[in-house]
C-alpha positions, 0 to 999 in steps of 0.5 A: 409726971410726963413721959420725957422722949428723946428725939435724935434726928438731924432732918430739921422739918422732921426733927420739929414735926415729932417734937410738936406732936409728941407735945401735944400728946403730952410728952416732955420732949428733948432734941438731938442733931447728931448722936454725940450730942444725943449720947449726951443728952440720953445720960443727962436726960435719962428719957423713958424712950429715944426715937433715934435716925440711923443715917447722923452726924458725928456718930451714927445710930449704930454706933449710938446704940453700941455705947449705949449699950455699955452704959449700965445708966442709959442701957435699959432705955427702950429705943425707936428707930426711926430711918430711911433705911430698910436694908433686911441687914440694917434692921437686923443690926439695929434691932441686934444692938438692942432697938425696940422697934424699927420704923422706916420713915416713908412707911409711917404717918407722925400720927402711926408713929405716935401709936408706935411710941405710946405702943412701946411705953406702955 
């Protein structure tokens, strides 16, 4: 059975590019465009991994991580943060809230992101 990945990203073109790349790698993908919808999707779908932007409408990635951590049904799902934020305080905050990995969008190509996902799921 293919692994399930939830992509929480408000940029429609990046959301599409990520889900297409993941689909080609054999993953089942789910999409959410804001943090609230992301939490609902995580609870409903129980993905094997979550790709999370920080700057999101309705509920940002930090609030998402905080709520996720307090929900036993989804607290153990690995989360890769993929964002434009690159301040060390933001990185420390996300990792402190339970993110598995922190990637700055401008530093990675899609294929490299795919490799990071595969490393995390191993």
